[in-house]
C-alpha positions in Angstrom: 49.2 164.7 50.8 46.3 163.6 52.9 46.6 160.2 54.4 44.0 157.7 53.4 43.6 154.0 52.5 40.7 152.1 50.9 40.6 149.1 53.1 39.7 148.5 56.8 42.3 147.9 59.4 42.6 144.4 60.9 42.9 144.0 64.7 44.6 140.9 66.1 43.4 140.1 69.6 45.6 137.7 71.5 43.5 135.8 74.1 39.9 134.9 74.5 39.2 135.8 78.0 36.9 138.6 79.3 38.8 141.5 77.8 39.5 139.7 74.5 35.9 138.5 73.8 34.3 141.8 74.8 36.7 143.8 72.7 35.8 141.5 69.8 32.1 142.2 70.3 32.8 146.0 70.5 34.6 145.9 67.2 31.9 143.7 65.7 29.3 146.4 66.5 31.6 149.0 64.9 32.3 146.9 61.8 36.0 146.9 62.5 37.5 143.5 61.3 39.2 141.4 63.9 40.4 138.0 64.8 40.9 136.5 68.2 43.8 134.1 68.6 43.6 131.8 71.6 46.2 129.2 72.7 43.7 126.8 74.3 41.9 124.3 72.0 38.5 125.8 72.9 36.7 128.0 75.3 37.6 126.8 78.8 35.0 125.9 81.4 36.2 127.7 84.5 33.7 127.1 87.4 34.5 130.1 89.5 31.9 132.8 90.3 32.5 136.5 89.6 30.6 139.7 89.8 30.6 142.9 87.8 30.5 146.3 89.4 28.4 149.3 88.3 31.2 150.9 86.3 31.7 147.6 84.5 28.0 147.4 83.6 28.2 151.0 82.2 31.2 150.1 80.1 29.3 147.0 78.8 26.3 149.1 77.8 28.4 151.5 75.7 30.7 148.8 74.4 27.9 146.7 73.0 24.4 146.4 74.3 24.6 142.7 73.5 27.4 142.4 76.1 25.2 143.9 78.8 22.1 141.9 77.8 24.0 138.6 77.8 25.4 139.4 81.3 21.9 140.2 82.6 20.6 136.9 81.2 23.0 134.8 83.2 23.4 137.1 86.3 22.0 135.8 89.5 19.3 138.0 91.1 20.5 139.7 94.3 19.1 138.5 97.5 19.7 142.0 98.8 21.3 144.9 97.0 24.1 145.2 99.6 27.6 144.1 100.4 27.6 143.0 104.0 30.9 142.5 105.9 30.7 140.7 109.2 33.2 139.9 112.0 34.0 136.3 111.2 35.2 135.6 114.8 32.3 137.1 116.8 29.8 134.5 117.9 26.8 136.0 116.1 28.7 137.4 113.1 28.5 141.0 114.1 27.9 143.4 111.2 31.0 145.5 110.5 29.7 147.5 107.5 26.9 147.4 104.9 27.1 149.1 101.5 24.3 149.6 99.0 25.4 148.4 95.5 22.5 150.0 93.6 19.3 148.4 92.4 20.2 144.9 91.0 23.8 146.1 91.2 27.0 144.0 91.4 25.2 140.8 90.4 27.2 137.5 90.3 27.4 134.7 87.8 29.4 131.7 86.9 32.5 132.7 84.9 31.9 129.9 82.5 28.2 131.0 81.9 29.1 134.6 81.0 32.0 133.6 78.8 29.8 131.1 77.0 27.1 133.7 76.6 29.5 136.2 75.1 31.3 133.7 72.9 28.0 132.7 71.1 27.7 136.3 70.0 31.0 136.4 68.2 30.9 136.2 64.4 31.6 132.7 62.9 35.3 132.2 62.2 36.4 135.2 64.3 38.3 133.0 66.8 41.2 130.7 66.0 42.0 128.2 68.7 45.3 126.4 69.4 47.3 129.4 68.4 50.1 130.0 71.0 52.1 133.1 70.5 55.8 132.8 69.7 56.8 136.2 68.6 55.8 139.7 67.4 57.6 141.8 64.9 56.6 145.3 63.6 57.2 145.8 59.9 56.7 148.7 57.5 53.3 147.2 56.6 52.0 146.4 60.1 52.6 143.8 62.7 53.7 140.2 62.0 52.6 137.6 64.6 54.3 134.2 64.7 52.7 131.2 66.4 54.4 128.1 67.7 52.8 125.9 65.1 54.8 127.8 62.5 51.9 129.9 61.1 52.1 133.7 60.7 49.5 136.4 60.4 49.7 140.2 59.8 47.6 142.8 61.4 47.3 146.6 61.6 47.1 146.5 65.4 47.8 143.8 68.0 46.0 143.8 71.4 47.3 141.5 74.0 44.4 140.2 76.1 46.4 137.1 77.1 46.0 137.4 80.9 48.3 137.5 83.8 51.0 135.4 82.2 50.9 137.5 79.0 53.5 137.0 76.3 52.4 140.2 74.6 53.4 142.1 77.8 57.0 140.9 77.3 57.1 142.4 73.9 55.5 145.7 75.0 58.0 146.1 77.9 61.0 144.9 75.9 61.6 141.9 78.2 63.6 139.1 76.8 65.2 135.9 78.2 68.6 137.6 78.2 67.3 141.0 79.5 64.2 140.3 81.6 62.1 143.2 82.8 60.6 142.7 86.3 57.2 144.1 85.4 56.8 141.4 82.8 56.5 138.9 85.6 53.6 139.5 88.1 54.5 139.0 91.7 53.1 136.8 94.5 50.9 138.7 96.9 51.5 136.3 99.8 47.8 135.4 99.5 46.2 132.3 98.1 42.6 131.1 97.8 40.4 128.2 97.7 37.1 128.4 95.7 34.2 126.1 95.2 30.7 126.1 93.8 28.5 124.4 96.4 25.1 122.9 95.6 22.6 125.2 97.3 20.9 122.6 99.3 24.2 121.7 101.0 25.0 125.4 101.6 21.6 126.1 103.2 22.0 123.1 105.4 25.4 124.4 106.6 24.8 128.1 107.0 21.1 128.7 106.7 18.8 130.0 104.0 19.4 133.7 104.6 23.2 133.6 104.7 23.1 131.5 101.5 20.7 133.8 99.7 22.8 137.0 99.4 26.4 138.2 99.4 28.3 138.1 102.6 31.9 138.8 103.4 33.5 137.5 106.6 36.5 139.4 107.9 39.1 138.1 110.3 42.8 137.8 111.1 44.9 136.8 108.1 42.0 135.4 106.2 38.6 136.3 104.7 35.6 134.6 103.2 33.2 135.7 100.4 29.9 133.8 99.6 27.2 134.6 97.1 24.7 132.6 95.0 25.1 132.1 91.3 23.6 129.8 88.6 20.0 131.1 89.3 20.4 130.3 93.0 21.4 126.7 92.3 24.9 127.0 93.8 26.7 129.1 96.3 30.0 130.5 95.2 32.5 130.3 98.0 36.0 131.9 98.2 38.4 131.7 101.1 41.5 133.9 100.9 44.4 133.1 103.2 47.6 134.9 103.9 50.8 133.0 103.3 53.8 133.1 105.7 56.0 132.3 102.7 57.1 135.3 100.7 57.5 133.5 97.5 55.4 131.0 95.5 57.4 127.7 95.1 60.2 128.2 92.6 59.4 125.0 90.7 55.8 126.2 90.1 57.0 129.6 89.0 59.3 128.0 86.5 56.4 126.0 85.1 54.2 129.2 84.9 51.8 127.6 87.4 49.8 129.6 89.8 48.0 126.6 91.2 49.0 123.5 93.2 47.4 120.7 95.1 45.6 121.9 98.3 43.4 120.5 101.0 40.4 121.2 103.1 42.6 121.0 106.2 44.4 124.2 105.2 41.1 126.0 105.1 40.0 124.5 108.4 43.3 125.5 110.1 43.1 129.0 108.8 39.6 129.5 110.3 40.3 128.0 113.7 38.9 130.4 116.3 36.3 131.8 113.9 32.6 131.5 114.5 30.3 128.5 113.7 29.2 129.9 110.3 32.8 130.3 109.1 33.8 126.8 110.3 30.7 125.4 108.6 31.8 127.1 105.3 35.2 125.5 105.6 33.5 122.1 105.8 31.7 122.7 102.5 35.0 122.3 100.6 36.0 118.9 99.2 38.9 117.0 101.0 41.3 117.7 98.1 41.3 120.6 95.7 43.4 123.1 93.9 44.9 126.0 95.7 45.2 129.2 93.7 48.0 131.7 94.3 47.0 135.3 93.9 49.5 137.2 91.8 49.4 140.9 90.7 51.4 143.7 89.3 51.3 146.0 92.3 55.0 145.9 93.2 56.3 146.0 89.6 53.7 147.8 87.5 54.1 148.0 83.7 55.7 151.3 82.7 53.4 151.5 79.6 50.6 149.6 78.0 51.7 150.4 74.4 54.7 149.8 72.2 54.3 151.0 68.6 51.3 149.3 67.1 51.0 146.8 69.9 49.1 147.2 73.2 48.0 145.2 76.2 44.7 145.2 78.1 43.0 143.5 81.0 45.2 141.4 83.3 48.0 141.5 80.7 48.3 145.2 81.4 47.3 145.6 85.1 46.9 142.2 86.8 45.1 142.6 90.1 43.7 140.5 92.9 40.0 139.9 93.3 39.5 141.8 96.5 37.7 144.9 95.0 35.8 142.8 92.4 37.2 145.1 89.7 39.7 143.0 87.7 37.2 141.8 85.1 35.5 145.1 85.0 38.8 146.9 84.2 39.2 144.6 81.2 35.8 145.6 79.9 36.6 149.2 80.4 39.8 148.7 78.4 37.8 147.0 75.7 35.4 149.9 75.5 38.2 152.5 75.1 40.0 150.3 72.5 36.8 149.6 70.5 36.0 153.3 70.1 39.5 154.4 69.4 40.1 151.6 66.9 36.9 152.6 65.2 38.0 156.2 64.9 41.4 154.9 63.7 39.7 152.8 61.0 37.8 155.9 59.8 40.9 158.1 59.9 42.9 155.8 57.8 40.2 155.7 55.2 39.3 159.4 55.2 41.7 162.1 54.1 42.3 164.4 57.0 44.9 166.8 55.6 47.5 165.1 57.8 50.8 163.9 56.4 51.1 161.3 59.1 51.9 157.8 57.9 49.7 154.9 58.8 52.0 153.7 61.6 52.1 157.1 63.2 48.3 157.3 63.1 48.0 153.9 64.8 50.5 154.9 67.4 48.5 158.1 68.1 45.3 156.1 68.8 47.1 153.7 71.1 48.8 156.6 72.9 45.3 158.0 73.8 44.3 154.6 75.1 47.5 154.4 77.3 47.1 157.9 78.6 43.4 157.4 79.4 43.8 154.0 81.1 47.1 154.1 83.0 46.4 156.1 86.1 42.9 154.6 86.7 44.0 151.0 86.4 47.2 151.4 88.4 45.2 153.0 91.2 42.8 150.0 91.3 45.7 147.5 91.5 47.1 149.3 94.5 43.7 149.9 96.2 43.0 146.2 95.8 46.1 145.4 97.8 44.9 147.8 100.5 41.4 146.3 100.5 42.6 142.8 101.3 44.6 144.2 104.2 41.4 145.7 105.5 39.5 142.4 105.2 42.2 140.5 107.0 42.7 143.1 109.8 46.3 143.7 108.6 46.0 147.5 108.3 47.3 148.7 111.7 45.5 152.0 111.4 42.1 150.2 111.2 42.4 146.7 112.6 38.9 145.4 113.3 37.5 148.8 114.1 34.0 148.9 112.4 33.8 152.6 111.9 37.3 153.0 110.4 36.8 149.9 108.3 33.5 151.2 106.8 35.1 154.6 106.0 38.1 153.1 104.3 36.4 150.3 102.3 33.5 152.5 101.2 35.9 155.1 99.8 37.7 152.5 97.8 34.5 151.1 96.3 33.1 154.5 95.6 36.2 155.6 93.6 36.1 152.3 91.7 32.4 152.3 90.9 31.9 156.1 90.3 34.5 156.4 87.5 33.1 158.3 84.5 33.9 155.7 82.0 31.8 157.4 79.2 33.2 160.9 79.8 36.8 159.7 79.9 36.3 157.6 76.8 35.0 160.7 74.9 38.1 162.7 76.1 40.4 160.0 74.7 38.6 159.9 71.3 38.5 163.7 71.2 42.3 163.8 71.8 42.9 161.4 69.0 40.7 163.3 66.6 42.6 166.5 67.5 45.9 164.7 66.8 44.5 163.9 63.4 43.8 167.6 62.7 40.0 167.2 63.1 37.7 169.3 65.2 35.5 167.0 67.2 32.2 169.0 67.3 30.2 166.4 69.2 31.0 163.0 70.7 27.5 162.2 71.9 27.3 159.2 69.5 30.4 157.5 70.9 
């Protein structure tokens, strides 16, 4: 008999970060019911800056036009539409390479501003805070989620968007306390960073109006610096990434699940000794005491799959990466776009007879398999390329060192492959694959 139901599916999204919120908005636009479950008591105000690459903007546009419009409202205008890498040790800051990012491309913003802008677009009651995941169990009727407060909910599909320390990842990979799976635990990259939002008047006084007005990256031995304006040019986002001689993040912090610890301006100053005046002045912009952020990723122990049954992972939960290609948040939005379109087709397939004898669980699994197949190679490449990019910035690639020509060739190729991904075309292929699995003949996918 044909497979059909009379009710919509319900999607449980675990985590209210970039991937979780944008997936929710994509499902909202497609009238697919969802609830976001977030362990924090509310949306968190994280003061870091971030930027979204051209491929991320394309995914936003097709995921939900509101997502792109909201980003453009809070995005800082570019001083210049270029990435500029300079030699942080040469006296005048000699230009190493300059790359065009497109007209108004790769704009930056405060992370808190864009999350707030997107959160206001979510339907009332679609986010439940204070819900920390305890367990997941698949049943004949769907997926049962248990929370630490004792509450339970059922869903047709569960999407783990719960970040780098994802609990859903443990379920997907079959990792338990007795039988842990390495990939369930992201590894320390031997890089840590300091970040700050500096009032623009202080930044201009320290490094000059021009250098504070647009994006600059300062390369050097074992460290690099990124600066760009955000908050409508009211503050300068400053990031200093430093290589760590220690191979492991302190065990006591790992045991607590903490990727931060107390740091100091002195560590930044020491890392930039021998650098030029601009770099040394940037170091002085940091407060005397601040948090030090370890950079973890999944490069050494990647997940073997993003899907288990009717549960999947997305964003950092699936492919945690460092910030060095500026692509981590963008990958999460790409994931959200693929999932929103596939779950929309899933919802229609379960309500419309297709001549298939597949049971509901098998149809859900077929949709998630297309998501996994479409996203795995792309995202894993970006994780590895990000590791390679930071080695280029910090002159640790022995083939390149501080050679300007070789650096330009290598870094440009990585950004081109990241930015020029055909997110719309690949999405259509994934949906077409699912429809064929359902016994349908997808005549046109132009509306996807």
